[in-house]
C-alpha positions in Angstrom: -13.4 -9.3 67.1 -14.1 -7.1 70.2 -13.0 -9.9 72.5 -9.6 -10.2 70.8 -9.1 -6.4 70.9 -9.9 -6.2 74.6 -7.8 -9.2 75.4 -4.8 -7.6 73.6 -5.4 -4.3 75.5 -5.6 -6.2 78.8 -2.4 -8.1 78.1 -0.6 -4.8 77.2 -1.8 -3.2 80.4 -0.6 -6.2 82.5 2.8 -6.1 80.8 3.1 -2.4 81.3 2.3 -2.8 85.0 4.8 -5.6 85.2 7.4 -2.9 84.4 7.0 -1.8 88.0 8.0 -5.2 89.4 11.7 -5.4 88.5 14.8 -3.2 88.8 16.2 -2.0 85.5 19.9 -1.8 85.0 19.7 1.1 82.5 22.6 2.3 80.6 21.0 5.7 80.0 18.8 7.5 82.5 15.7 7.6 80.3 15.7 3.8 80.0 14.6 3.6 83.7 11.4 5.7 83.1 8.2 3.8 83.7 6.9 2.4 80.4 9.8 3.8 78.3 10.1 0.8 76.0 6.3 0.6 75.5 6.2 4.2 74.4 9.4 3.8 72.4 7.9 0.8 70.5 4.6 2.5 69.9 6.2 5.7 68.6 8.6 3.8 66.3 5.8 1.7 64.9 3.7 4.9 64.1 6.8 6.5 62.6 7.4 3.4 60.5 3.9 3.5 59.1 4.0 7.2 58.4 7.4 6.8 56.7 6.1 3.9 54.6 3.2 6.1 53.4 5.6 8.7 52.2 7.9 6.2 50.6 5.0 4.8 48.6 4.8 8.0 46.7 8.4 7.5 45.6 8.4 3.8 44.7 4.9 3.1 43.4 4.4 2.1 39.8 1.6 3.0 37.4 -1.1 0.5 36.9 0.0 -0.4 33.4 3.7 -0.5 34.3 4.2 -4.1 33.0 2.0 -3.5 30.0 -0.9 -5.7 28.8 
């Protein structure tokens, strides 16, 4: 399990460093920041998980919702 985790971390680092190797044709200035899309994806993923945890309180059903 540790080998898979460290392999994924290594791949993420290589891809992040690959961000330095090409010129970006950004529409907005912040899109040209180093690692912008990596951080954007990470923050959106965390926000999605936190939002889902809050939505669970609204949409969850009781254990015996469908009866016996």
